[in-house]
N, C-alpha and C positions, 0 to 999 in steps of 0.2 A: 529157687524159683520165685521167691518173693521179690527179689531184685528185678526180675523181668517185668513184673507188673508195675513197679514204680518208676521205671526208666523214663517214660514220657513226662511224668510230673517233675522229676528231678532236673530235666532239661530246661524247663520254663524258668524265666527270670521273674523277680518280684514286680508287682504293679508299681508304676511310677506314681509319685505323689506331687501335687501342685501346692504352691503357696507356703511351702515350708521355709523358703529362703527369700529374703527381701532383695530388691534390685540393688546391686552394688552402688555405693555413693559415687564412685568414679564414673560410672555409666550415666548416672543422673546428672552429674556436673557437666559431662561432655555433651549431653543432649541439651541442657540449658544453654551452654555456650554456643552451640550450633544454632539454636533458635534465635538468640540475641544477635549473632553475627548475620544470619539470614535477614532478619528484620532490618538491621542497620544497612545492609547491602541494598535492599529494595528501596528503602527511604532515600539513600544516597543517590541511587541511579534514577529513581522515578521523580524526584523532586518533592517539594512540600509546598502547598497542600497536594495531596495525591489527586492528580487530574486524569490519570490513565495514560497509557502509552509509555514511551520511554524517554520523553522530554527532549528528543532530538528535533532540530529544525532542519527541514530539507533545503533551506536556502543558504547558499554560500556567497557572502558578499566579498568582493574584491575591491581594493582601494579605489582605483580609477575606472573600473569597468562596470560598476553597478552589479546587477544580479547575474550570476553565471547560469545561463539557460541549460547548458549541458548537465551541470550538477543537479539542477532542479528536475530535469527530465529523468535522470538516473534515479532520483529519490522518490518521485511522485508517479511517473508515467511508465517506466520501464518494466515494472512488475506485470503489467498487462500487455503493453505494446512491444515489449522486449527491447533489449539494448540496441539491436540492429534495426529496429523500426519495422520488422516484418510481421509483428503481431503473432497470434496463435490461430492457425487455421480452424475455422468453425466457431471460434470463441471471441477473439479480439481482432479487429481489422488492422491491416498494415497501415503505417503512416508513410513508409518509403514508397515513392512513385505513386502517390495518391492525389488525384485531382481535387479531393476535398481539402487537402493541405496546401497545395501549390496554387490554387485559384485565388479568389478574392480573400484577402487576409481577414476580413470580418467573419468569415465562416469558421475557421479554426478558433478564433477568439470567442465566438458565440458558443461553440461546442465546449471549450475548456471552461468558460465562465459559467454557463447555465446547464451544461450536460446535454445528453442526447438519449432519447428513448425510442424504441421501435426498430423496425427493419431498416437496414442500410446496405447498399451494394457497393463494394470496393474491389477494384481489380477483377471484376467478373464474378466475385463470390458474395453471396448474401449472408449477412450477419444479423442476428436477432439478439438484442441485449440492451444494456443501459450503461451509458458513460456517466459517472457522477459529476456533479457540478463542483467546481473549485473556486467560484467567484467569491464565496464567503471566507475562503482560507488563504487565497493568494492576492497580493496587491496588484495594481495595474502594471507596475514595472515587472513583477514576477511573471504575470501572464504574458506580457509582451516578450520577455526573455525566453520563456519556454516555447512559445509559438514560433518565434524567430529561429530558435535552435532547430525545431522540427522542420521548418520550411527550408533550412539550409543544409540539414544533415542528409546522409545517404543519397547523395547526388540529386536531391530535390531541386536545389538551385533557385528557390524563390526569394523575393525581396524580404528584408527584415520588417518586423512590425514595430511601430513606435508606440510608446506609452500613450500618446494622444489618440491613437486608434482605439485602444482599450478604454480610455476615459470617455471618448465619444460613444462607444458602444454602451457603456454603463449609464450614460445620460439618457440614451434613447430607449434602452430596455431595462430600466431600473428594477422593476419587480417581476421579471420574467421567470417562468418555470422552465423545465427541461424542454428542449427542442425536439421536433420530429423532422424527418427528412422533408416532408411536404411543406411544413412551416418554414424551414430554412430556405427552400427554393422559392417560396412565395415572398418572404420578407427580404432575403439577401441574394437570391439567385443561387445557383449551384450547379454542380456537374450533373 
């Protein structure tokens, strides 16, 4: 009968103990190696000094053609306006079949250079948001190339934009902030 009373106690395992065994040296060496490798990988791919980002440049220069507007668009613009230029409904306006793109070339130059804030209507749909300014990041040749690409892609069929148009814009609106639709229409005309 005594065995019946002790049956539950005999079934239990002893309590585990912590801190009785050190971390194996192999595991410590493996962790140290992974930390060194990870640090080296980050430094190698981020560049030195660490400036943030991944140190890639979105501009692809080709020997006789200058800046490739299609590559520049893919790296800078397509994340919002999509690769097909149709934008994201309700968030980012389309560039394909847009009068804002195919009209006066100074308008897309102004928007890319200084940005756009506030409501805009494109293809019958109203968008409320902000387009960042790229004038401080892109050269006149790069802005001309990407605007020319957008004006010629997706059956837009508008004329290319020269670097002189961008340079003239920069002279006229040197210290300009973001545009609004009303300001664009007042200064440059627009759809």
